[in-house]
C-alpha positions as CSV (number, residue, x, y, z in Angstrom):
1,M,-6.8,18.3,-13.5
2,I,-10.2,18.7,-12.2
3,S,-11.6,15.8,-14.2
4,N,-8.9,13.5,-12.8
5,A,-9.7,14.7,-9.3
6,I,-13.5,14.0,-9.8
7,K,-12.6,10.5,-11.2
8,K,-10.4,9.7,-8.2
9,L,-13.2,10.8,-5.8
10,L,-15.7,8.7,-7.5
11,W,-13.4,5.8,-7.5
12,K,-12.8,6.2,-3.8
13,A,-16.5,6.4,-3.2
14,C,-17.0,3.1,-5.0
15,L,-14.3,1.3,-2.9
16,L,-15.9,2.8,0.2
17,K,-19.5,1.5,-0.9
18,D,-17.9,-2.1,-1.5
19,A,-16.2,-2.0,1.8
20,L,-19.4,-1.1,3.6
21,F,-21.7,-3.6,2.0
22,K,-19.1,-6.5,2.0
23,Q,-17.5,-6.0,5.5
24,R,-17.6,-9.7,6.6
25,L,-16.2,-10.8,3.2
26,Y,-13.5,-8.2,3.2
27,A,-12.6,-9.2,6.9
28,E,-12.3,-12.6,5.8
29,L,-10.0,-11.7,2.6
30,N,-7.9,-9.7,4.9
31,G,-7.3,-12.6,7.2
32,I,-6.3,-14.6,4.1
33,A,-3.9,-11.9,3.0
34,T,-2.5,-11.7,6.5
35,S,-2.0,-15.7,6.6
36,L,-0.2,-15.4,3.3
37,E,2.4,-12.7,4.3
38,G,2.7,-13.5,8.0
39,D,2.8,-17.3,7.7
40,I,3.1,-18.9,4.2
41,F,5.3,-16.3,2.4
42,I,7.8,-16.3,5.3
43,K,8.4,-20.1,4.8
44,L,8.5,-19.8,1.1
45,Q,11.1,-17.1,1.5
46,A,13.1,-19.1,4.0
47,D,13.4,-21.8,1.2
48,G,14.6,-19.1,-1.4
49,I,11.2,-19.3,-3.2
50,R,10.1,-16.0,-4.8
51,E,6.7,-17.1,-6.2
52,A,3.6,-18.7,-5.0
53,S,0.9,-20.5,-6.9
54,V,-2.6,-20.2,-5.4
55,E,-5.4,-22.7,-6.5
56,I,-9.0,-21.7,-5.6
57,T,-10.8,-24.8,-4.7
58,E,-14.3,-25.2,-3.4
59,T,-13.3,-25.1,0.2
60,A,-9.9,-23.5,0.5
61,L,-7.0,-21.7,-1.1
62,K,-4.2,-24.2,-1.8
63,I,-0.7,-22.7,-2.1
64,H,1.7,-24.7,-4.1
65,Q,5.5,-24.1,-4.2
66,G,8.5,-26.0,-5.4
67,A,10.8,-26.0,-2.4
68,V,14.5,-25.9,-2.9
69,K,15.6,-27.5,0.4
70,R,12.7,-30.0,0.7
71,P,10.2,-31.9,-1.7
72,L,7.1,-30.3,-3.1
73,A,5.1,-28.7,-0.3
74,E,1.5,-27.4,-0.1
75,Y,-0.2,-25.1,2.2
76,S,-3.8,-24.5,2.6
77,I,-6.1,-21.7,3.9
78,P,-9.8,-22.6,4.5
79,A,-12.3,-20.3,2.9
80,S,-15.9,-19.7,3.1
81,K,-18.5,-20.2,0.3
82,E,-18.6,-16.3,0.1
83,A,-14.9,-15.9,-0.3
84,I,-14.6,-18.7,-2.8
85,G,-17.6,-17.1,-4.7
86,F,-15.7,-13.8,-4.7
87,F,-12.9,-15.3,-6.8
88,K,-15.1,-17.5,-8.9
89,G,-17.4,-14.6,-9.6
90,L,-14.3,-12.6,-11.0
91,G,-13.5,-15.7,-13.2
92,I,-10.3,-16.4,-11.1
93,S,-9.5,-20.0,-10.4
94,K,-5.6,-19.5,-9.9
95,I,-3.4,-16.8,-8.8
96,E,0.4,-16.5,-9.2
97,M,2.0,-13.9,-6.9
98,D,5.4,-12.9,-5.7
99,A,6.2,-14.0,-2.2
100,I,7.4,-10.6,-1.1
101,L,4.0,-9.2,-1.4
102,E,2.5,-7.5,1.6
103,S,-1.1,-8.2,3.0
104,N,-2.2,-4.6,2.4
105,Q,-0.9,-4.7,-1.1
106,I,-2.9,-7.9,-1.8
107,M,-6.1,-6.6,-0.2
108,D,-5.9,-3.2,-2.0
109,I,-5.6,-5.1,-5.2
110,L,-8.4,-7.5,-4.5
111,R,-10.6,-4.4,-3.8
112,D,-9.7,-2.7,-7.0
113,I,-10.3,-5.8,-9.1
114,Y,-13.8,-6.1,-7.7
115,A,-14.5,-2.4,-8.2
116,M,-13.3,-2.7,-11.9
117,R,-14.9,-6.1,-12.5
118,K,-16.8,-4.8,-15.5
119,E,-13.6,-3.3,-17.1
120,T,-11.6,-6.5,-17.7
121,S,-9.5,-4.8,-20.4
122,I,-7.7,-2.7,-17.8
123,L,-6.5,-6.0,-16.1
124,T,-5.8,-7.8,-19.2
125,D,-3.4,-5.1,-20.4
126,G,-1.8,-4.8,-17.0
127,Y,-2.8,-2.8,-14.1
128,K,0.0,-1.1,-12.1
129,A,-0.9,0.0,-8.6
130,Y,0.2,-0.4,-5.0
131,C,3.8,-1.2,-6.0
132,A,2.6,-4.2,-8.1
133,V,1.7,-5.2,-11.6
134,T,-1.7,-7.1,-11.8
135,R,-2.7,-8.9,-15.0
136,F,-5.6,-11.1,-15.7
137,F,-5.5,-14.0,-18.3
138,P,-9.3,-14.8,-19.1
139,D,-8.4,-17.9,-21.1
140,S,-6.6,-19.7,-18.1
141,A,-8.6,-17.9,-15.4
142,L,-5.3,-16.8,-14.0
143,L,-4.5,-13.6,-12.0
144,S,-0.9,-12.6,-11.7
145,I,0.2,-10.2,-9.2
146,K,3.9,-9.3,-9.5
147,Y,5.9,-6.9,-7.2
148,S,7.2,-3.9,-8.7
149,Y,9.3,-1.0,-7.2
150,C,7.4,2.3,-7.2
151,E,8.3,5.7,-5.8
152,L,6.1,6.8,-3.1
153,D,4.5,10.2,-3.0
154,Y,6.7,11.4,-0.3
155,S,9.6,10.2,-2.0
156,K,8.6,12.1,-5.1
157,A,8.1,15.2,-3.0
158,V,11.7,14.8,-1.5
159,R,13.1,14.4,-4.9
160,G,11.3,17.5,-6.2
161,I,12.7,19.5,-3.4
162,K,16.3,18.2,-4.1
163,E,15.9,18.9,-7.9
164,K,15.0,22.5,-7.2
165,S,17.9,23.2,-4.8
166,R,21.5,24.3,-5.8
167,F,23.1,21.0,-4.2
168,R,20.5,18.5,-5.7
169,D,21.3,16.1,-2.7
170,H,20.7,15.6,1.0
171,R,22.5,18.9,1.9
172,V,19.4,20.9,1.0
173,F,17.5,19.5,4.0
174,F,20.4,20.3,6.5
175,R,20.5,23.9,5.2
176,K,16.8,24.4,5.3
177,A,16.5,22.7,9.0
178,P,17.8,25.8,11.2
179,R,15.6,28.5,9.1
180,Y,12.3,26.3,9.3
181,G,13.0,25.2,12.8
182,I,13.5,28.7,14.0
183,T,10.5,30.1,12.1
184,T,8.2,27.2,13.4
185,G,9.4,28.0,17.0
186,L,8.8,31.7,16.7
187,A,5.4,31.1,15.3
188,V,4.4,28.8,18.3
189,I,5.8,31.4,20.8
190,M,3.9,34.2,19.3
191,L,0.8,32.3,19.3
192,G,1.2,31.5,23.0
193,L,1.8,35.1,23.7
194,L,-1.3,36.4,21.7
195,Y,-3.7,33.8,23.4
196,P,-4.4,35.9,26.6
197,C,-5.2,39.0,24.5
198,L,-7.5,37.2,22.2
199,P,-11.5,36.8,22.5
200,K,-12.5,33.5,23.7
201,Q,-14.0,32.4,20.5
202,L,-11.1,33.3,18.5
203,S,-8.7,31.6,20.8
204,I,-10.7,28.4,20.6
205,A,-10.6,28.7,16.8
206,L,-6.9,29.1,16.9
207,S,-6.6,26.1,19.3
208,I,-8.5,24.0,16.9
209,L,-6.4,25.1,13.9
210,A,-3.3,24.5,16.0
211,G,-4.4,21.0,16.7
212,I,-5.2,20.3,13.1
213,A,-1.8,21.6,12.1
214,A,0.0,19.5,14.6
215,G,-1.9,16.3,13.5
216,L,-1.0,17.0,9.8
217,I,2.6,17.6,10.7
218,T,2.8,14.3,12.6
219,F,0.9,12.5,9.7
220,I,3.3,13.9,7.0
221,A,6.3,13.3,9.4
222,L,5.4,9.5,9.8
223,Q,4.5,9.1,6.1
224,T,8.0,10.5,5.2
225,M,9.5,8.0,7.6
226,G,7.6,5.2,6.1
227,S,8.7,6.2,2.6
228,L,12.2,6.4,3.5
229,E,12.0,3.0,5.3
230,Y,10.2,1.5,2.2
231,D,13.1,2.7,-0.1
232,K,15.7,1.4,2.5
233,E,14.0,-2.3,2.7
234,Y,13.9,-2.3,-1.1
235,L,17.4,-1.7,-1.5
236,E,18.3,-4.1,1.1
237,K,16.2,-6.8,-0.7
238,R,18.2,-6.0,-3.9
239,L,21.5,-6.3,-2.2
240,Q,20.3,-9.7,-0.7
241,E,19.4,-10.9,-4.1
242,K,22.7,-10.0,-5.6
243,K,24.6,-11.9,-3.0
244,K,22.6,-15.1,-3.6
């Protein structure tokens, strides 16, 4: 467990180092990923196309697609020599990806690919992360990024709570809501009543702790909402696909 935690910490440090020393490059790659999601992928999906083929040329990224409602179309995103060199340096000349990928997914994958550039066996075997499966084919210089549903951390936590309860469904949250709501309310009230009686330094320390706790609660609440929305959007996509 400790070893995994250390490995994760070192990995994060490696990603942070790359981000700091390649800010301009990563900003451009982020712009490319945003253009893919916000412009090109929307057009492809409107035509019922699920995959995009990206060709890395000397001056741009050319996106090809076989349209359903109109003849073959091609989109292009201009790129600097540095951005082109990023892909060429990794041995990538073509990328095939699902048109439902999000820009943050693409960027996270590109960062990881660069960080593990000396460990190509991970990519050739298939690298599963960020709700996608990434695979590199050295012989054809092809990078494949396929969307894959994944259970987010907060969905796992919710499932764990349900599995430990007697009901094993949503009722456990409704049953716990009054108890935890009253407990939290009383704790805040008691803290407020104690403040006037406490030394100044202790009251300041408690205020800082209360602020940190409130920030964490807000963070967890929003992350949980995001996790629930992700599951909902995934189910909606599956239903739409079945209707077609």
